[in-house]
C-alpha positions, 0 to 999 in steps of 0.5 A, a space after each residue: 484467466 485472472 491471477 491475484 496480485 499482492 503488491 508489497 510496499 516497503 519504502 517510505 513515500 518520498 525519496 525513491 520512485 518505488 511507492 509511485 511505481 507500486 501504485 502505478 502497477 496496482 492501478 494498471 492491474 485494476 484497469 484490467 480487472 485483476 484482483 489486487 491487494 496491497 501490503 504496507 510494511 516498515 516505513 511504507 506505512 508512512 505512504 498512508 498518512 493523512 495530511 502529508 505536505 511533500 511540496 516542501 521537498 518538491 514531491 507530489 503527494 501520493 494521496 491522490 493516487 491512493 484515494 483512486 484505489 477504491 475507484 479501481 475496486 482495490 480495497 484489500 489494503 493490509 498494514 503490518 500492525 507492528 510497523 504501525 506501532 513501531 512508528 507511533 501510528 494507529 489506523 486513525 492516522 491513515 487516509 484509507 481503511 486498512 486491515 491490520 495484520 500481525 507478523 505471523 499473518 503476513 506469510 499466509 497472505 503471500 501464499 494466498 496470491 498468485 503473484 507477489 511484487 515487492 517495491 
């Protein structure tokens, strides 16, 4: 029996292992055909930015892992609209299509999943 999984990303793309670990968990769930959704809050919206150049700080780009999500049937990507606006971004700045959520829609998203993991 499969359980729906929501992975909540709260960290900027570089500076901790949390974003990479979140993607690893998402891809692992995808391999086992578990329904997976990802939610990006706060500084985590920077994980989705186009044209990142993390090699300047000795990091690997997350874009290749993120671009693999559709191959694992992970296409439920949610972004807090307020987080985008607070960081001066809009959906056109992102590498993957996302669903924008207002703050009051985040709690129901949590309630609609069997498992919620926060990174």
